[in-house]
N, C-alpha and C positions, 0 to 999 in steps of 0.2 A: 143345400141346394149347389153352393162354390162347386163341392166336388162333381154334380152332376154334369154342369159348366164346363169345366174341366173334361169331364169325359167325353162330351160330345165332340168341342173342339179340337182333341185326340182323335177322335174317330174321324173327325173331318181332315185332319191333317194327314194320315193312314191313307185314307183313302184318294187324297189326290196325288200322294205321294205314287198309291198303285196305279193309278191313272196315267197319270206321266208315266212311268216306268213302261210300260207297254206299247207307248206310242214311240214312234221314229223318230228320232232327234231333227229338228230342219235348221238347217246353219242358214246363218243371214252373211252374205260376201258384199262387202261394202268396197269398191272400186274408187281408188281416188283418182280422177281426172287430174291430167298432167296440167298445171297451171298453164293458162297462156294471158301472159300480160299484153296483149294487143290489140289495136284496136280500141284502148282505153284514153278517154281526155280526162286529166285532172284540171281543175280550178284553181287558181289562189296558191300553187303549191311552193310550198315551204320546205324543204328537203335537207336535210345535215350530215356531213362526212364525218364518222368516226373510224377511227383509226384504234390501234393498240396502248397507243399514248395519252388519245382523249381526243375531243371535238377539234379535227382540220379544218374545216370546211362549210360553209351554208349557200344554200342554194334556192332564188325565190325567183318565181316566175307565175305570171298572171297566167298562163294557161300551157299546159304542158301535152301534146297530143303522142303518143307510144305506137306505133305501127309494127311489123313484123321484121321491115327491113331498117328503119330508122325511125327514132327518136323527133320530134319537132317542140323550141320552148319558145314564147313568146313575154317579151318585157323581160329579159334574165336580168337578174343581178346578182354576184355573185362575190363571194371574199372566204381567201385561203388565208389560214395564218402557220406560218413554217415559223422553226427558231429563230434566223434573223431577220425574218423583214412577214408582211403581210399583201398580198393582192387583191385587188378589187376589178372588178370587171362587169359592166354593163354593156348589152345592144341591145336590139329590138326584137332581132328574131335570133334562132342558134338551131343548127341542125347537128346531131348527134353522129354517128354511123360506122361501124368498125374503126373505134379509136381514133375516129375523125372529127373533129368540130369544128364546124363551119359557124362563122357569126358573122352575121348580117347587117347594114344597116345602123347609123348613130353609135358605133362601138368605142369605148372608151375603158381602155386597159391603165389602171396604175399600179407600179409593185415600189411596195414602201415609201409611199411620197416623194421617191426619187425624179420618178419620169412617168411623164402622162402619154401614152398612144391610141391618135385617133385616127379611126377609118371607116370603111364603107361597106369593108370586105375581108375578112382574117380567118385564114384556116392554119387550125392548129392541130399538129399531130402529137398523142397523147404518147406513143411511146417512144418518138425523137424528141419530145418534149418543143420542136422547133415551129415557129411561127411566121404563117408568109402569107404578106399583103400584097395584091397584086394590082392595086388600086390606089389613088392618090392617099398620102398619110399624113400625120403630122406626128412632130413626136417633140414634148417640153422637159424639159428639167434644167437643174441648177442655173437659173437664168439664161436661157437658151433653147434656141427653137428649130427645129428642121424640119424643114419641109419633102417631099418625093415623091417619085411616081410606081416604085417596088421597094419592099422592105421584105428581110428576113432577119428574126428574132430567134436566136438558138438562148432559149434559159437556163440552160443548163451551162453555159462557159458565159450568160450574161452578156451575148456579144450582136451588135446589130449589124446588119449589109443592107445598105440600100442605094438606088438608083436614081440620078435626076437628083440630087441633095441640093437644096439651098438651106445655108446654114446660119441663124442670125443669133448675136451675143449680145445681150443687154448690158448698157454700164449704168452700173448703182450709183447715183447721184450724192455727193460726199460733203 
């Protein structure tokens, strides 16, 4: 009985192979469309920056909208870890376009707990690593405070240039 079953299965297999060999093969072409990440909205975004050296930053936003020409983020919170310091950034809104990051409303930027910059408008060029605020700002650090109407911060040179500055130094009580 087992020999008959084996013979029938073998005969069916030979018939299938014969049938398939007489048919013209059908090729199936699957074309992958280019991925287009425009017109997408992310809610409660939590993104990380990895480099060959490891984790270098974290970005959180309540909402991120990706468009063809630019990206917008809302309720932005970011931390960047460097070898010698950490930077933290908060803003109500951020717009990113062609390596220009435009931060808007309630901006707070702290570098390694040495100074705190507050403004309502700040434009940061990623290539030059220069931040410009054309609105009133305050800069706090080392028991001092500066306010002004215009600020340029070069993060490479760690140099600040400002206009119409009022500088206050707090004395410590002994």
